[in-house]
N, C-alpha and C positions, 0 to 999 in steps of 0.2 A: 705248385711251382716246381719246376724241374731243377735239378742240379747239374744240368748239362752245361759244358763250357760254351762261352760265347766265342764265335769264330768270326774274324774279320773277313769281309769280302769287298771287292772293288765297288760294289753298289753303294757302300757307305762313304766312299771317298768324296772329299770336297775339292780334290785336285790341288791342294796346297800342302806340300810336304810337311811343313811345321805343324799344321793343324791335324793332318792325318796321323802323324806320329803321336800327337797328344791324344787323339781319339783311340788309337791302338793301345796306348798306355792305360786309358780308362778301361778298355776291354780286359787288359792283363790284371788290373787291380780287382775288377769284379770277379775274374776267374780265380784270383788268389782268395778272395772272400768265399767263393763257392767251395774251394778246396778246404778252407778252414772249417766251414760248416760241416762238410762231408766227413772230415776226419775227427770232428768233435773237439777241436782245439779249445783252449781255455778262453775265458772272457778277456784276459790280458792280451792274448794274441789277436783276437777280434778287434780289440780297442786299437792296437797298432795299425792294423789294416784300414780300419774305418777312419781313424784320424788322418792317415796318409791320403786316403781317398778324398776326404773333405778338403785338405790343403791343396791337393792336386787340382781338384775341381775349381777352386778359387783361382789358381794360376791359369788354368785353361780359359775360364770365362774372362779373366783380365786380358788374356792374349787376343781373344776374339773381339772384345770390346775396344781394345786399342786400335785395331784395324777398322772397326766401324767408324770411330772418330776420325782417324787419319784419312779414310776414303770418303767420308761423309755419306756413309751407307744409309739409304732411305728407309730400310727396314730395321734400323738400329733400335728405335724405341720399343717396337713390338718384341724384338729378340731379347733385349735386356729385361723386359717385363717377364718373359718366359724363364730367363735365368733366375729372376727373383722368386718366381713361383716354385722353381726347383729348390732354391734355398729355403723357402718357407716350409716345403714338404719335409726336407731334411730336419729342420728345426722342430717340426711337429712330431716327427718320429723320435727325435732325441728326447723331447719332453714326455712322450708316451712311455719311453723305456729309459729311465734314468741310468740304468746299468746296461752294459753291452752284453746282453743275453743272446742266446741262440734265436729266441723269438724276434728280437730286434734285428739280428743279422738276416733272418729269413725275410722279414718284411722289407728291409732295406734293399736286399739284392733283387727281390721281386720288382720293387719300384724302379731300381736302377736299370735293370734289363729292359723293361718296357719303355722307360723314358729315353734311355740312350739311343736305342734303335729308332724309335719314333722321331726323336729330335734330329738325329743325323739325316734321316730320309726326307724330312719335311723342312723344318726350320733352318737347319744349317745349309741345306742345298739352295736355299733362296739367296744366299750371299755369294755363291760361286761366281756368277757373271761379274758382279761388282769387283770382287777381289782379283779375278783374272784380268779385267779391264784396267786395273791399276798395276798390273805386272806381277802380282803375287802368285807364285807357282810352287 
């Protein structure tokens, strides 16, 4: 796993300012986690970043799912199942590492980098037309 910062580019955009801003915030949180790992910060610092990341992820998923329901998005069920898989993976990592160690942080950031980029480029891009058709920009 590299400790290179994640950089946002327009390829990741879903064309909805609110959601793009949330996705950019996820990039920033992951980058903060990368910086904490690189600088050898304490478990307490890692705990704060990870707890914020988990809370923000809930907020973000709730935002997307609110629009799924509002717009009767046909891919909602599949997309929500993917969100649940994400939550299950986070829960499994937390069970594997009861303390917020560097090992936990490394495994978490590795998962988050791969998941976020893949999710943005595939799953999230599927709702673009539906959201735009309902005037969300």
